[in-house]
C-alpha positions as CSV (number, residue, x, y, z in Angstrom):
1,X,0.0,0.0,0.0
2,X,1.7,3.2,-1.2
3,X,4.8,1.5,-2.3
4,X,6.2,1.1,-5.9
5,X,5.7,-2.2,-7.6
6,X,8.0,-4.9,-6.1
7,X,8.2,-3.2,-2.8
8,X,6.3,-3.5,0.5
9,X,5.4,-0.7,2.9
10,X,6.9,-1.2,6.4
11,X,5.7,1.0,9.2
12,X,8.0,1.0,12.3
13,X,6.0,1.6,15.4
14,X,8.5,1.0,18.3
15,X,12.1,1.6,19.1
16,X,12.7,-2.2,19.1
17,X,11.1,-2.3,15.6
18,X,13.5,0.5,14.5
19,X,16.5,-1.4,15.8
20,X,15.3,-4.6,13.9
21,X,14.9,-2.6,10.7
22,X,18.3,-0.9,11.0
23,X,19.9,-4.3,11.7
24,X,18.2,-5.9,8.7
25,X,19.3,-3.1,6.4
26,X,22.9,-3.2,7.8
27,X,23.1,-6.9,7.2
28,X,21.8,-6.6,3.6
29,X,18.5,-8.4,4.3
30,X,16.3,-5.4,3.5
31,X,16.7,-2.3,1.4
32,X,14.9,1.0,1.9
33,X,13.7,3.8,-0.3
34,X,12.0,7.1,0.3
35,X,9.6,6.6,-2.6
36,X,6.2,6.5,-1.0
37,X,2.7,7.8,-1.7
38,X,1.4,8.7,1.8
39,X,-2.0,9.7,0.5
40,X,-2.8,6.0,-0.3
41,X,-1.8,5.1,3.3
42,X,-3.5,8.0,5.1
43,X,-6.9,7.5,3.4
44,X,-7.7,4.1,5.0
45,X,-6.3,5.3,8.3
46,X,-8.6,8.3,8.3
47,X,-11.6,6.0,7.5
48,X,-10.7,3.7,10.3
49,X,-10.4,6.6,12.8
50,X,-13.8,7.9,11.6
51,X,-15.4,4.5,12.2
52,X,-13.9,4.3,15.6
53,X,-15.3,7.7,16.6
54,X,-18.9,6.7,15.8
């Protein structure tokens, strides 16, 4: 969601998750890019929040 073809969006939510991501990148297990369409990610999040508030 929001990533170019062939990539997956990863959202880091904790400090432990950030360390795991950094370790995976440092060990060549993952690569990262800043290419991202935030609008595609934010839209479902806004809808979820709206449903929760009802």
